[in-house]
N, C-alpha and C positions, 0 to 999 in steps of 0.2 A: 368085578363080579366073580363069585366063586366058580371054580372050574366044574363043569358038568360031569356027572358020573356016567352018563350015557348019551347017546345021540338024541333021544326024545327030549331029554332035559335041555340039551344044547339048542335044539330047535325052538323050544319055549323061550330060552334066554335070548336068542336072536330076535324073536318076535317082540319080546319085552323091550329090548334095546331100540328096535325100530319104532315102537309105539312112543318111546320117550324122546325120539329124535325124528320128528315128522319130515325134516329136511333130508333125511337119509344118511346112511353111513357107508363108506367103502368097505369092501371085503377086508382090507388091511386094518381098518379101524375096528371092525367087528372082531377080527382075530385078536388084536391087541387087547381089547376090553375083556375078551373071554379067555385069554391066556392059551390060545391054540395057534397052530400055523394057518396061514391064509388058505393053503390047499385044503385044510379040513373044512373051513367055511365054504369054500367053493363046492366041495363034495356035498356038504349038508344042504346048501341052497338048491342043489339039483333035486332034492327030495321034498322041498317045501311046496305046499299047494300054490296055485297060481296067483295068490294075493300079494306075493312079494315079487317085485320085478326090478330089473336093473335099468337105471337112467343112462342116457348117452354118455354122461360124465363119469360113469362107473359107480355111482352111489346106488345102494340097495334101498328101495322104497317100499313101505307097506301101503297097500291100496287104501286110499283115504276113506272109503265106505267101511271097510273092515276095521280100520283104525278108529273111526268114530264110534262104531258099535262096541268095540272092546273098551274104549275109554269110558263110555256110558256104563258098561257093565262093572268096570272097576270102581267108578264113582258111586254106583248103587250098592256097593258092599260085596259084590261077587269076588271071589278069590281070583287074583290075577297072576 
């Protein structure tokens, strides 16, 4: 994935990755895919609304209700 120009863009990229991976991704996996340090992901996740949460095994998960709504919107032709 292309490196984000700013924090808002990176937060959207994190959300898109988690939508694409409903099983979740670790902070290290998110960082690798986005080309940033894990500490950047850690800081960014602190600013994400409550629909992204961390599982006991360290994977970041997008709340399934939000995920289903976003997937329906994408399928309906809404820009994702």
